[in-house]
All heavy atoms as an XYZ file, in Angstrom:
941
protein
N       3.963    -14.733    -12.338
C       3.753    -14.044    -11.036
C       4.926    -14.394    -10.049
O       5.438    -15.466    -10.029
C       2.417    -14.452    -10.383
C       1.237    -13.985    -11.157
S       1.034    -12.209    -11.032
C      -0.428    -12.042    -11.883
N       5.105    -13.572     -9.119
C       6.259    -13.707     -8.163
C       5.809    -14.385     -6.939
O       4.555    -14.610     -6.739
C       6.878    -12.397     -7.698
O       5.987    -11.698     -6.920
N       6.756    -15.023     -6.223
C       6.375    -15.546     -4.875
C       6.539    -14.415     -3.820
O       7.617    -14.270     -3.252
C       7.343    -16.701     -4.580
C       7.127    -17.902     -5.569
O       5.924    -18.095     -5.955
O       8.117    -18.508     -5.879
N       5.482    -13.674     -3.716
C       5.595    -12.457     -2.801
C       5.818    -12.947     -1.355
O       5.183    -13.928     -0.940
C       4.233    -11.616     -2.929
N       6.669    -12.241     -0.610
C       6.966    -12.486      0.721
C       6.168    -11.640      1.673
O       6.204    -11.817      2.918
C       8.460    -12.397      0.963
C       9.278    -13.387      0.283
C      10.778    -13.220      0.520
C      11.575    -14.331     -0.095
N      11.485    -14.530     -1.469
N       5.428    -10.651      1.181
C       4.727     -9.818      1.950
C       3.240    -10.258      2.223
O       2.881    -11.280      1.654
C       4.588     -8.362      1.328
C       4.118     -8.346     -0.100
C       2.892     -8.421     -0.483
C       4.964     -8.310     -1.188
N       2.834     -8.450     -1.866
C       4.033     -8.410     -2.378
C       6.299     -8.152     -1.458
C       4.559     -8.281     -3.680
C       6.778     -8.131     -2.813
C       5.932     -8.175     -3.880
N       2.575     -9.697      3.164
C       1.196     -9.977      3.476
C       0.325     -9.812      2.261
O       0.404     -8.743      1.604
C       0.687     -9.143      4.601
O       1.566     -9.312      5.708
C      -0.674     -9.586      5.016
N      -0.410    -10.834      1.813
C      -1.261    -10.689      0.623
C      -2.358     -9.550      0.817
O      -2.806     -9.325      1.944
C      -1.811    -12.019      0.415
C      -1.692    -12.683      1.772
C      -0.615    -12.071      2.456
N      -2.741     -8.890     -0.284
C      -3.856     -7.983     -0.279
C      -5.106     -8.593     -0.319
O      -5.194     -9.841     -0.304
N      -6.180     -7.904     -0.166
C      -6.235     -6.429     -0.208
C      -5.924     -5.865      1.206
O      -6.135     -6.457      2.195
C      -7.631     -6.008     -0.606
C      -8.478     -7.247     -0.227
C      -7.570     -8.442     -0.281
N      -5.347     -4.642      1.180
C      -5.047     -3.892      2.399
C      -6.035     -2.771      2.430
O      -6.478     -2.265      1.430
C      -3.685     -3.397      2.380
C      -2.519     -4.415      2.301
C      -2.694     -5.739      2.499
C      -1.194     -4.155      2.099
N      -1.493     -6.369      2.371
C      -0.554     -5.477      2.179
C      -0.434     -3.062      1.995
C       0.787     -5.603      2.070
C       0.920     -3.233      1.734
C       1.575     -4.428      1.747
N      -6.345     -2.397      3.641
C      -7.281     -1.176      3.817
C      -6.752     -0.282      4.951
O      -5.794     -0.672      5.634
C      -8.754     -1.660      4.117
O      -8.777     -2.374      5.289
N      -7.304      0.886      5.073
C      -6.810      1.710      5.996
C      -8.013      2.357      6.829
O      -9.135      2.387      6.397
C      -6.001      2.793      5.498
C      -6.582      3.739      4.382
C      -7.011      5.055      4.994
C      -5.673      3.974      3.273
N      -7.622      2.858      8.050
C      -8.586      3.587      8.903
C      -7.680      4.503      9.730
O      -6.506      4.338      9.936
C      -9.436      2.674      9.759
O     -10.438      3.423     10.437
C      -8.626      1.911     10.810
N      -8.381      5.541     10.305
C      -7.683      6.446     11.213
C      -7.909      6.082     12.627
O      -8.900      5.613     13.006
C      -8.163      7.857     10.932
C      -7.663      8.410      9.587
C      -7.918      9.894      9.479
O      -7.187     10.735     10.030
O      -8.869     10.210      8.688
N      -6.894      6.342     13.537
C      -7.011      6.163     14.880
C      -6.408      7.372     15.634
O      -5.430      7.959     15.206
C      -6.244      4.887     15.223
C      -6.156      4.611     16.687
C      -5.391      3.391     16.994
O      -5.248      2.529     16.168
N      -4.945      3.208     18.225
N      -7.022      7.656     16.693
C      -6.419      8.778     17.583
C      -6.270      8.142     18.987
O      -7.192      7.610     19.510
C      -7.296     10.014     17.634
C      -6.677     11.121     18.455
C      -7.644     12.324     18.562
N      -7.684     12.826     17.131
C      -7.833     14.171     16.913
N      -7.880     14.929     17.948
N      -7.827     14.568     15.724
N      -5.020      8.247     19.488
C      -4.795      7.731     20.850
C      -3.964      8.775     21.553
O      -2.824      9.046     21.203
C      -3.985      6.412     20.731
S      -3.693      5.643     22.314
N      -4.447      9.279     22.719
C      -3.774     10.224     23.499
C      -3.197     11.397     22.730
O      -2.126     11.763     22.830
C      -2.728      9.487     24.336
C      -3.243      8.498     25.275
C      -2.184      7.806     26.007
O      -1.014      8.201     26.082
O      -2.501      6.780     26.669
N      -4.028     11.923     21.759
C      -3.576     13.062     20.955
C      -2.819     12.780     19.806
O      -2.594     13.616     18.857
N      -2.309     11.553     19.623
C      -1.510     11.235     18.455
C      -2.409     10.685     17.366
O      -3.260      9.899     17.669
C      -0.454     10.139     18.856
C       0.565      9.893     17.729
C       1.615      8.992     18.238
O       1.456      7.811     18.447
O       2.743      9.510     18.388
N      -2.191     11.156     16.135
C      -3.058     10.806     15.082
C      -2.322      9.818     14.192
O      -1.204     10.070     13.756
C      -3.457     12.020     14.323
C      -4.199     13.039     15.107
C      -4.371     14.253     14.377
N      -5.049     15.298     15.318
C      -4.791     16.529     15.259
N      -3.970     17.122     14.342
N      -5.448     17.370     16.097
N      -2.953      8.731     13.854
C      -2.343      7.652     13.134
C      -3.282      7.045     12.132
O      -4.403      6.907     12.360
C      -1.823      6.489     14.079
O      -0.972      7.025     15.012
C      -1.117      5.418     13.251
N      -2.844      6.776     10.903
C      -3.550      5.977      9.924
C      -2.987      4.650      9.947
O      -1.798      4.365      9.766
C      -3.446      6.665      8.510
C      -3.910      8.029      8.562
C      -4.123      5.826      7.430
C      -3.573      8.949      7.345
N      -3.884      3.621     10.107
C      -3.473      2.236     10.248
C      -3.691      1.624      8.861
O      -4.844      1.799      8.286
C      -4.230      1.509     11.368
C      -4.232      2.095     12.659
C      -5.072      1.290     13.586
C      -2.754      1.900     13.199
N      -2.810      0.744      8.441
C      -3.035     -0.005      7.232
C      -3.046     -1.520      7.661
O      -1.989     -1.932      8.338
C      -1.964      0.232      6.148
C      -1.996      1.711      5.788
C      -2.121     -0.626      4.934
C      -0.828      2.170      4.928
N      -4.036     -2.195      7.309
C      -4.172     -3.569      7.789
C      -4.599     -4.561      6.557
O      -5.322     -4.132      5.691
C      -5.197     -3.758      8.912
C      -4.705     -2.976     10.112
C      -5.885     -3.136     11.202
N      -5.595     -2.317     12.325
C      -5.057     -2.807     13.466
N      -4.772     -4.084     13.473
N      -4.806     -2.029     14.486
N      -4.397     -5.751      6.728
C      -4.908     -6.791      5.903
C      -6.060     -7.384      6.678
O      -5.878     -7.952      7.743
C      -3.895     -7.853      5.592
C      -4.506     -9.158      5.001
C      -5.101     -8.938      3.675
N      -5.311    -10.273      3.015
C      -6.459    -10.820      2.860
N      -7.555    -10.274      3.280
N      -6.549    -11.917      2.181
N      -7.330     -7.305      6.198
C      -8.467     -7.750      6.952
C      -8.920     -9.180      6.471
O      -8.863     -9.454      5.281
C      -9.631     -6.848      6.755
C      -9.337     -5.536      7.344
N      -9.540     -5.238      8.677
C      -8.829     -4.337      6.799
C      -9.238     -4.113      9.029
N      -8.789     -3.411      7.844
N      -9.318     -9.997      7.440
C      -9.849    -11.302      7.042
C     -11.292    -11.384      7.432
O     -11.891    -12.365      7.650
C      -9.055    -12.411      7.881
C      -7.771    -12.683      7.253
C      -7.450    -13.210      6.142
C      -6.512    -12.174      7.820
N      -6.144    -13.256      5.912
C      -5.467    -12.653      6.991
C      -6.133    -11.567      8.924
C      -4.140    -12.390      7.215
C      -4.780    -11.243      9.193
C      -3.861    -11.744      8.281
N     -11.915    -10.201      7.519
C     -13.324    -10.174      7.848
C     -13.590     -9.356      9.123
O     -12.723     -9.073      9.801
N     -14.880     -9.223      9.435
C     -15.222     -8.470     10.581
C     -15.178     -6.999     10.340
O     -14.790     -6.474      9.374
N     -15.639     -6.238     11.344
C     -15.762     -4.840     11.304
C     -14.779     -4.235     12.324
O     -14.550     -4.835     13.335
C     -17.197     -4.362     11.528
C     -18.119     -4.854     10.476
C     -17.902     -4.195      9.127
O     -17.559     -3.070      9.088
O     -18.214     -4.924      8.126
N     -14.332     -2.917     12.151
C     -13.753     -2.186     13.187
C     -14.641     -2.029     14.361
O     -15.887     -1.836     14.168
C     -13.338     -0.837     12.647
C     -12.186     -0.897     11.792
C     -12.272     -0.551     10.402
C     -10.866     -1.198     12.194
C     -11.213     -0.674      9.559
C      -9.802     -1.247     11.340
C     -10.000     -1.036     10.048
N     -14.187     -2.161     15.488
C     -15.054     -2.048     16.737
C     -14.664     -0.654     17.200
O     -13.623     -0.322     17.665
C     -14.555     -3.111     17.760
C     -14.905     -4.519     17.238
C     -14.302     -5.534     18.158
O     -13.943     -5.187     19.270
O     -14.255     -6.678     17.856
N     -15.672      0.218     17.287
C     -15.515      1.541     17.744
C     -15.015      1.537     19.170
O     -15.350      0.656     19.934
C     -16.869      2.181     17.717
C     -17.691      1.316     16.795
C     -17.112     -0.055     16.891
N     -14.218      2.621     19.522
C     -13.718      2.724     20.861
C     -14.885      3.316     21.800
O     -16.044      3.202     21.407
N     -14.509      3.973     22.780
C     -15.451      4.572     23.685
C     -16.378      5.522     22.977
O     -16.027      6.105     22.007
C     -14.769      5.329     24.748
N     -17.650      5.581     23.471
C     -18.653      6.418     22.859
C     -18.176      7.917     22.760
O     -17.527      8.392     23.747
C     -19.936      6.340     23.602
C     -21.068      7.030     22.919
C     -22.338      6.827     23.703
O     -22.561      5.746     24.097
O     -23.169      7.795     23.712
N     -18.326      8.539     21.626
C     -17.840      9.893     21.485
C     -16.435      9.994     21.086
O     -15.889     10.987     20.880
N     -15.724      8.889     20.956
C     -14.250      8.970     20.679
C     -14.078      8.597     19.175
O     -14.945      7.861     18.625
C     -13.595      7.841     21.561
O     -12.235      7.600     21.104
N     -13.012      9.022     18.542
C     -12.705      8.609     17.276
C     -11.581      7.530     17.178
O     -10.911      7.382     16.244
C     -12.306      9.817     16.345
C     -11.079     10.605     16.894
O     -10.578     10.222     17.880
O     -10.562     11.417     16.136
N     -11.379      6.916     18.374
C     -10.479      5.789     18.348
C     -11.099      4.516     17.905
O     -12.299      4.388     17.900
C      -9.807      5.607     19.702
O     -10.890      5.273     20.644
C      -9.172      6.882     20.258
N     -10.269      3.502     17.574
C     -10.759      2.246     17.186
C     -10.182      1.148     18.053
O      -9.089      1.278     18.386
C     -10.396      1.929     15.773
C     -11.161      2.767     14.779
C     -10.700      4.025     14.340
C     -12.308      2.374     14.222
C     -11.367      4.792     13.456
C     -13.080      3.024     13.284
C     -12.555      4.303     12.940
O     -13.261      5.084     12.027
N     -10.984      0.117     18.253
C     -10.541     -1.009     19.040
C      -9.829     -1.966     18.150
O      -9.278     -1.608     17.073
N      -9.906     -3.174     18.520
C      -9.237     -4.219     17.760
C     -10.017     -4.502     16.483
O     -11.204     -4.277     16.392
C      -9.031     -5.452     18.536
O     -10.310     -6.015     18.851
N      -9.368     -5.115     15.474
C     -10.021     -5.630     14.325
C      -9.335     -6.772     13.862
O      -8.329     -7.189     14.316
C      -9.971     -4.568     13.198
S      -8.279     -4.225     12.624
N     -10.038     -7.566     13.004
C      -9.546     -8.860     12.538
C      -8.580     -8.573     11.392
O      -8.962     -7.877     10.412
C     -10.665     -9.776     12.121
C     -11.686    -10.076     13.155
C     -12.870    -10.916     12.593
C     -11.092    -10.822     14.260
N      -7.369     -9.109     11.444
C      -6.427     -8.915     10.361
C      -4.967     -8.737     10.829
O      -4.741     -8.751     12.062
N      -4.130     -8.465      9.785
C      -2.712     -8.331     10.066
C      -2.344     -6.835      9.920
O      -2.803     -6.141      9.028
C      -1.875     -9.154      9.061
N      -1.521     -6.354     10.946
C      -1.107     -4.984     10.944
C      -0.007     -4.832      9.844
O       1.003     -5.591      9.839
C      -0.501     -4.618     12.299
C       0.023     -3.235     12.359
N      -0.724     -2.169     12.494
C       1.366     -2.868     12.274
C      -0.027     -1.115     12.492
N       1.263     -1.457     12.394
N      -0.137     -3.860      8.880
C       0.847     -3.600      7.882
C       1.670     -2.389      8.216
O       2.949     -2.501      8.195
C       0.123     -3.350      6.502
C      -0.820     -4.518      6.190
C       1.125     -3.104      5.441
C      -0.128     -5.861      5.969
N       1.063     -1.212      8.546
C       1.817     -0.008      8.801
C       1.016      0.968      9.576
O      -0.171      0.960      9.505
C       2.335      0.599      7.472
N       1.751      1.904     10.270
C       1.186      3.144     10.823
C       1.733      4.302     10.132
O       2.953      4.305      9.896
C       1.595      3.253     12.322
C       1.122      2.141     13.223
O       0.157      1.512     12.846
O       1.628      2.052     14.319
N       0.920      5.327      9.814
C       1.455      6.484      9.202
C       0.893      7.619     10.096
O      -0.283      7.850     10.269
C       0.894      6.705      7.846
C       1.425      5.550      6.908
C       1.349      8.045      7.303
C       0.968      5.632      5.493
N       1.820      8.270     10.787
C       1.518      9.322     11.759
C       1.501     10.617     11.130
O       2.168     10.958     10.125
C       2.529      9.395     12.896
C       2.570      8.055     13.711
C       3.273      8.074     14.940
C       3.401      6.761     15.601
N       2.212      5.924     15.760
N       0.582     11.542     11.567
C       0.500     12.867     11.050
C       0.244     13.853     12.231
O      -0.139     13.523     13.276
C      -0.542     12.996      9.889
C      -1.929     12.790     10.288
N      -2.733     13.761     10.738
C      -2.613     11.641     10.316
C      -3.957     13.247     11.062
N      -3.827     11.929     10.870
N       0.401     15.173     11.926
C       0.341     16.149     12.951
C      -0.938     16.969     12.706
O      -1.109     18.080     13.376
C       1.601     17.037     12.964
C       2.778     16.338     13.506
C       3.545     15.496     12.435
O       3.457     15.898     11.258
N       4.019     14.370     12.729
N      -1.874     16.571     11.948
C      -3.086     17.311     11.761
C      -3.091     18.060     10.365
O      -2.227     18.027      9.614
N      -4.170     18.840     10.271
C      -4.378     19.521      8.937
C      -3.393     20.591      8.641
O      -3.194     20.903      7.488
C      -5.909     20.016      8.906
C      -6.852     18.887      8.904
O      -6.562     17.797      8.432
O      -7.960     19.085      9.365
N      -2.974     21.262      9.569
C      -2.007     22.507      9.392
C      -0.604     22.254      9.719
O       0.166     23.104      9.976
C      -2.635     23.658     10.208
C      -4.009     23.978      9.795
O      -4.217     23.980      8.602
O      -4.726     24.325     10.714
N      -0.272     20.934      9.820
C       1.062     20.567     10.209
C       2.185     20.974      9.240
O       1.928     20.929      7.968
C       1.229     19.086     10.496
N       3.312     21.429      9.688
C       4.342     21.816      8.624
C       5.128     20.628      8.139
O       5.862     20.757      7.158
C       5.343     22.719      9.704
C       5.119     22.145     10.959
C       3.693     21.702     11.068
N       5.010     19.496      8.728
C       5.890     18.358      8.325
C       5.031     17.461      7.485
O       5.170     17.364      6.272
C       6.434     17.676      9.526
C       7.271     16.330      9.103
C       7.230     18.499     10.358
N       4.172     16.635      8.045
C       3.288     15.723      7.338
C       1.855     16.133      7.715
O       1.405     15.858      8.844
C       3.585     14.239      7.704
C       2.566     13.319      6.957
C       4.933     13.906      7.290
N       1.055     16.582      6.750
C      -0.277     16.939      7.074
C      -1.151     15.693      7.059
O      -0.783     14.644      6.468
C      -0.882     17.871      6.046
O      -0.894     17.261      4.766
C      -0.032     19.225      6.052
N      -2.375     15.708      7.404
C      -3.375     14.652      7.439
C      -3.569     14.224      5.895
O      -3.562     13.130      5.589
C      -4.680     14.996      7.995
C      -5.683     13.886      8.056
C      -7.024     14.360      8.745
N      -7.921     13.298      8.622
C      -8.787     13.134      7.547
N      -8.712     14.024      6.588
N      -9.641     12.199      7.568
N      -3.768     15.200      4.991
C      -3.946     14.940      3.655
C      -2.795     14.249      3.038
O      -3.023     13.230      2.265
C      -4.265     16.267      2.820
N      -1.546     14.541      3.337
C      -0.420     13.856      2.779
C      -0.332     12.450      3.456
O      -0.042     11.531      2.713
C       0.936     14.553      3.151
C       1.028     15.884      2.454
C       2.194     16.695      3.017
O       2.411     16.794      4.165
N       2.970     17.439      2.092
N      -0.563     12.276      4.689
C      -0.600     11.013      5.294
C      -1.709     10.129      4.755
O      -1.287      8.934      4.498
C      -0.860     11.175      6.877
N      -2.803     10.639      4.473
C      -3.837      9.807      3.798
C      -3.442      9.400      2.443
O      -3.592      8.235      1.973
C      -5.156     10.562      3.758
C      -6.002     10.492      5.085
C      -7.202     11.523      4.938
C      -6.492      9.140      5.331
N      -2.885     10.316      1.676
C      -2.418      9.957      0.338
C      -1.355      8.909      0.409
O      -1.349      7.987     -0.396
C      -1.906     11.285     -0.453
N      -0.336      9.005      1.274
C       0.625      8.008      1.439
C       0.002      6.645      1.867
O       0.397      5.588      1.330
C       1.581      8.430      2.569
C       2.439      9.644      2.222
O       2.502     10.058      1.058
N       3.055     10.292      3.214
N      -0.929      6.708      2.698
C      -1.583      5.473      3.201
C      -2.361      4.769      2.014
O      -2.298      3.594      1.945
C      -2.592      5.769      4.307
N      -3.045      5.522      1.243
C      -3.790      4.938      0.058
C      -2.852      4.381     -0.875
O      -3.057      3.259     -1.405
C      -4.668      6.025     -0.601
C      -5.936      6.313      0.105
N      -6.992      5.429      0.300
C      -6.323      7.418      0.743
C      -7.925      5.965      0.956
N      -7.497      7.216      1.297
N      -1.665      5.026     -1.129
C      -0.728      4.468     -2.052
C      -0.118      3.091     -1.501
O      -0.051      2.144     -2.176
C       0.445      5.390     -2.286
C       1.584      4.963     -3.157
C       1.049      4.679     -4.562
C       2.671      5.998     -3.219
N       0.171      3.027     -0.134
C       0.697      1.835      0.419
C      -0.388      0.709      0.407
O      -0.052     -0.356      0.164
C       1.195      2.151      1.842
C       2.497      3.067      1.814
C       1.504      0.844      2.614
C       2.747      3.671      3.142
N      -1.591      1.040      0.712
C      -2.680      0.149      0.748
C      -2.914     -0.479     -0.659
O      -3.381     -1.534     -0.739
C      -4.029      0.717      1.348
N      -2.642      0.267     -1.714
C      -2.808     -0.204     -3.126
C      -1.630     -1.074     -3.570
O      -1.689     -1.629     -4.651
C      -3.033      0.993     -4.018
N      -0.533     -1.145     -2.816
C       0.689     -1.745     -3.224
C       0.441     -3.181     -3.771
O       1.013     -3.558     -4.805
C       1.693     -1.712     -2.108
N      -0.242     -4.100     -3.043
C      -0.378     -5.437     -3.584
C      -1.003     -5.477     -5.029
O      -0.566     -6.215     -5.938
C      -1.263     -6.137     -2.620
C      -1.094     -5.408     -1.314
C      -0.881     -3.982     -1.787
N      -2.116     -4.676     -5.207
C      -2.724     -4.700     -6.602
C      -1.828     -4.052     -7.617
O      -1.797     -4.453     -8.686
C      -4.026     -3.968     -6.514
C      -5.130     -4.640     -5.619
C      -5.161     -4.268     -4.130
O      -4.177     -3.647     -3.591
O      -6.094     -4.700     -3.495
N      -1.178     -2.973     -7.184
C      -0.220     -2.349     -8.194
C       0.882     -3.199     -8.584
O       1.250     -3.316     -9.761
C       0.384     -1.099     -7.515
C      -0.604      0.194     -7.343
C       0.069      1.188     -6.436
C      -1.071      0.655     -8.705
N       1.420     -3.999     -7.651
C       2.527     -4.918     -7.949
C       2.017     -6.021     -9.001
O       2.646     -6.316     -9.925
C       3.046     -5.564     -6.653
C       4.294     -6.450     -6.976
C       5.545     -5.838     -6.906
C       4.101     -7.732     -7.233
C       6.630     -6.630     -7.085
C       5.324     -8.562     -7.453
C       6.520     -7.958     -7.359
N       0.820     -6.574     -8.633
C       0.340     -7.671     -9.542
C      -0.030     -7.037    -10.910
O       0.322     -7.754    -11.861
C      -0.967     -8.157     -8.929
N      -0.517     -5.923    -11.019
C      -0.828     -5.363    -12.329
C       0.418     -4.982    -13.147
O       0.469     -5.169    -14.332
C      -1.737     -4.084    -12.170
C      -3.064     -4.351    -11.675
C      -3.876     -5.208    -12.626
O      -3.738     -5.151    -13.755
O      -4.676     -6.090    -12.085
N       1.576     -4.583    -12.333
C       2.799     -4.330    -13.067
C       3.456     -5.610    -13.518
O       4.047     -5.564    -14.578
C       3.703     -3.544    -12.046
C       4.908     -2.904    -12.740
C       4.649     -2.011    -13.881
C       5.741     -2.225    -11.623
N       3.290     -6.664    -12.794
C       3.837     -7.954    -13.212
C       3.078     -8.364    -14.501
O       3.795     -8.855    -15.497
C       3.605     -9.021    -12.140
C       4.686     -9.014    -11.092
C       4.476    -10.262    -10.179
O       3.350    -10.585     -9.843
O       5.525    -10.831     -9.796
N       1.806     -8.165    -14.546
C       1.005     -8.510    -15.773
C       1.435     -7.691    -16.950
O       1.578     -8.149    -18.039
C      -0.476     -8.444    -15.501
C      -1.335     -8.909    -16.609
C      -2.823     -8.985    -16.230
O      -3.111     -9.246    -15.076
O      -3.624     -8.622    -17.192
N       1.572     -6.369    -16.709
C       2.049     -5.475    -17.749
C       3.458     -5.833    -18.275
O       3.689     -5.794    -19.532
C       2.058     -4.016    -17.323
N       4.281     -6.261    -17.453
C       5.660     -6.747    -17.785
C       5.555     -7.979    -18.709
O       6.305     -8.062    -19.673
C       6.401     -7.087    -16.571
C       7.908     -7.202    -16.828
C       8.488     -8.606    -16.623
N       9.850     -8.685    -16.760
C      10.381     -9.349    -17.786
N       9.731     -9.955    -18.688
N      11.758     -9.342    -17.983
N       4.603     -8.875    -18.335
C       4.364    -10.036    -19.300
C       3.944     -9.715    -20.644
O       4.404    -10.148    -21.702
C       3.432    -11.003    -18.682
C       3.929    -11.725    -17.372
C       2.927    -12.565    -16.741
O       1.887    -12.847    -17.289
O       3.090    -12.948    -15.548
N       2.998     -8.590    -20.789
C       2.494     -8.219    -22.022
C       3.673     -7.566    -22.806
O       3.826     -7.827    -24.012
C       1.352     -7.245    -21.802
C       1.031     -6.542    -23.186
C       0.130     -8.016    -21.221
N       4.453     -6.743    -22.158
C       5.533     -6.044    -22.806
C       6.566     -7.114    -23.299
O       7.071     -7.044    -24.406
C       6.209     -5.024    -21.804
C       5.250     -3.754    -21.715
C       7.589     -4.592    -22.360
C       5.694     -2.805    -20.721
N       6.843     -8.124    -22.515
C       7.759     -9.198    -22.930
C       7.284     -9.894    -24.159
O       7.970    -10.104    -25.053
C       7.999    -10.178    -21.794
C       9.036    -11.270    -22.143
C      10.399    -10.657    -22.354
O      10.983     -9.893    -21.623
N      10.988    -10.975    -23.581
N       5.918    -10.160    -24.135
C       5.382    -10.799    -25.461
C       5.546     -9.870    -26.608
O       5.851    -10.410    -27.640
C       3.914    -11.074    -25.140
N       5.361     -8.562    -26.453
C       5.651     -7.617    -27.566
C       7.019     -7.668    -28.037
O       7.314     -7.626    -29.192
C       5.189     -6.204    -27.177
C       3.716     -5.960    -27.026
C       3.478     -4.583    -26.379
C       2.997     -6.127    -28.358
N       8.049     -7.656    -27.179
C       9.391     -7.768    -27.416
C       9.694     -9.016    -28.192
O      10.409     -9.100    -29.167
C      10.269     -7.667    -26.167
C      10.167     -6.244    -25.541
C      11.779     -7.933    -26.365
C      10.789     -6.006    -24.127
N       9.112    -10.152    -27.616
C       9.360    -11.471    -28.267
C       8.883    -11.490    -29.740
O       9.289    -12.235    -30.582
C       8.672    -12.562    -27.486
C       9.341    -12.770    -26.143
O      10.428    -12.298    -25.924
O       8.719    -13.425    -25.323
N       7.799    -10.558    -30.034
C       7.236    -10.508    -31.388
C       8.081     -9.463    -32.250
O       7.722     -9.163    -33.383
C       5.845    -10.071    -31.331
C       4.913    -11.081    -30.764
C       4.705    -12.373    -31.533
O       4.771    -12.248    -32.792
O       4.738    -13.436    -30.998
N       9.070     -8.874    -31.662
C       9.967     -8.007    -32.494
C       9.849     -6.543    -32.186
O      10.415     -5.666    -32.923
N       8.972     -6.148    -31.258
C       8.820     -4.716    -30.981
C       9.863     -4.336    -29.894
O       9.660     -4.241    -28.799
C       7.399     -4.506    -30.333
C       6.283     -4.705    -31.327
C       5.599     -5.974    -31.448
C       5.936     -3.701    -32.292
C       4.679     -6.208    -32.327
C       4.954     -3.905    -33.193
C       4.283     -5.192    -33.217
O       3.242     -5.398    -34.121
N      11.064     -4.101    -30.450
C      12.134     -3.676    -29.526
C      12.111     -2.416    -28.826
O      12.786     -2.157    -27.921
C      13.508     -3.758    -30.428
N      11.179     -1.558    -29.232
C      11.006     -0.296    -28.638
C      10.517     -0.349    -27.218
O      10.547      0.656    -26.468
N      10.138     -1.530    -26.774
C       9.678     -1.669    -25.382
C      10.705     -2.286    -24.413
O      10.449     -2.376    -23.200
C       8.473     -2.624    -25.457
C       7.242     -2.133    -26.051
C       6.943     -2.497    -27.334
C       6.469     -1.122    -25.408
C       5.878     -1.975    -27.870
C       5.389     -0.559    -26.056
C       5.061     -0.980    -27.365
N      11.931     -2.385    -24.862
C      13.041     -2.922    -24.081
C      13.244     -2.018    -22.868
O      13.498     -2.507    -21.741
C      14.224     -3.273    -24.916
C      15.482     -3.607    -23.970
C      13.972     -4.350    -25.867
N      13.321     -0.755    -23.083
C      13.613      0.253    -21.987
C      12.519      0.245    -21.048
O      12.748      0.261    -19.784
N      11.257      0.137    -21.369
C      10.209      0.091    -20.486
C      10.182     -1.160    -19.679
O      10.043     -1.128    -18.400
C       8.813      0.102    -21.206
C       7.586      0.193    -20.345
C       7.527      1.518    -19.535
O       7.860      2.554    -20.048
N       7.078      1.384    -18.352
N      10.481     -2.273    -20.247
C      10.644     -3.554    -19.548
C      11.766     -3.395    -18.455
O      11.600     -3.906    -17.371
C      10.916     -4.778    -20.544
C      11.073     -6.056    -19.694
C      11.635     -7.185    -20.568
N      13.060     -6.816    -20.945
C      13.676     -7.392    -21.892
N      13.181     -8.380    -22.661
N      14.892     -6.999    -22.186
N      12.898     -2.793    -18.862
C      13.943     -2.655    -17.871
C      13.550     -1.790    -16.685
O      13.846     -2.113    -15.485
N      12.766     -0.752    -16.866
C      12.273      0.167    -15.744
C      11.291     -0.697    -14.918
O      11.348     -0.557    -13.716
C      11.628      1.424    -16.339
C      12.719      2.366    -16.973
C      12.155      3.605    -17.302
N      11.140      3.638    -18.325
C      11.488      3.558    -19.724
N      12.723      3.593    -20.150
N      10.496      3.501    -20.610
N      10.374     -1.450    -15.559
C       9.453     -2.242    -14.850
C      10.241     -3.318    -13.985
O       9.905     -3.462    -12.750
C       8.444     -2.950    -15.716
C       7.484     -1.920    -16.278
C       7.714     -4.086    -14.998
C       6.534     -2.425    -17.312
N      11.229     -3.856    -14.577
C      11.980     -4.934    -13.842
C      12.689     -4.324    -12.583
O      12.768     -4.892    -11.500
C      13.100     -5.581    -14.725
C      12.530     -6.549    -15.718
O      11.340     -7.007    -15.554
O      13.229     -6.865    -16.678
N      13.217     -3.092    -12.839
C      13.952     -2.404    -11.577
C      12.855     -2.063    -10.520
O      13.071     -2.249     -9.345
C      14.620     -1.114    -12.011
C      15.970     -1.457    -12.782
C      16.783     -0.262    -13.058
N      16.153      0.662    -13.944
C      16.179      0.567    -15.297
N      16.755     -0.460    -15.867
N      15.547      1.424    -16.050
N      11.632     -1.635    -10.929
C      10.628     -1.209     -9.883
C      10.187     -2.541     -9.122
O      10.024     -2.512     -7.968
C       9.421     -0.623    -10.634
N       9.967     -3.593     -9.903
C       9.533     -4.837     -9.305
C      10.629     -5.365     -8.296
O      10.358     -5.869     -7.286
C       9.197     -5.953    -10.402
C       8.005     -5.638    -11.213
C       7.858     -6.670    -12.334
C       6.716     -5.647    -10.350
N      11.882     -5.301     -8.790
C      12.927     -5.758     -7.901
C      13.087     -4.925     -6.664
O      13.274     -5.526     -5.575
C      14.297     -5.589     -8.785
O      15.343     -6.014     -7.970
N      12.907     -3.629     -6.816
C      12.819     -2.768     -5.612
C      11.691     -3.124     -4.626
O      11.944     -3.265     -3.440
C      12.694     -1.361     -6.064
C      12.802     -0.288     -4.930
C      12.762      1.141     -5.435
C      12.887      2.104     -4.295
N      12.874      3.481     -4.905
N      10.516     -3.352     -5.218
C       9.414     -3.786     -4.368
C       9.656     -5.138     -3.641
O       9.164     -5.282     -2.485
C       8.143     -3.835     -5.162
N      10.450     -5.981     -4.256
C      10.757     -7.281     -3.628
C      11.904     -7.157     -2.645
O      12.320     -8.149     -2.006
C      11.054     -8.347     -4.693
C       9.875     -8.745     -5.486
C      10.234    -10.003     -6.372
N      11.241     -9.653     -7.410
C      10.905     -9.206     -8.675
N       9.750     -9.245     -9.088
N      11.942     -8.919     -9.504
N      12.551     -5.912     -2.546
C      13.666     -5.774     -1.620
C      14.985     -6.258     -2.190
O      15.874     -6.442     -1.428
N      15.054     -6.439     -3.434
C      16.208     -6.893     -4.061
C      17.269     -5.777     -4.380
O      18.413     -6.083     -4.885
C      15.927     -7.720     -5.414
C      15.061     -8.891     -5.090
C      14.424     -9.518     -6.286
O      14.618     -8.982     -7.404
O      13.834    -10.589     -6.122
N      16.835     -4.561     -4.330
C      17.679     -3.344     -4.643
C      17.892     -2.520     -3.368
O      16.957     -2.317     -2.550
C      17.128     -2.515     -5.639
C      17.090     -3.203     -6.983
C      16.641     -2.168     -8.072
O      16.970     -0.999     -8.042
N      16.031     -2.618     -9.108
C-alpha cells in the first residue's frame, strides 16, 4: 500500500444551492449529519468533515455541464480512495502472477503503475 497524501476515504457527496448557483460538495465525514438550511430551502449548513471538492453545474438542461454529468463526476471522485486501494491490491495480485511466470500480465501491470502514479501526482 502507498503512503497516500490525500484525505483518507470514505468520501461522500451532497448537493447545495446558494444564490442560484448549484454545487455538488464532496467531503470526508467524521460523523454527524448535514444540517438543513432554512426551512423550504435546498441549501445545507455546515457538516463535520473535510472539504474535498465542489462540482458546479448549470441544471438539467445546461449545454456545458448538466446536473447528471456533475453527479456522475462527483460519484467518480468520491469513489477515488476505494478505487485507488483496490487498484493497488490488483497490482499486487498481478505482480504475484508475473513472479510465477505469467508474463502476459506485464503490460497490464505497466498500465496500472501509470494510473497509480498519475493518481499520486507523479506524472
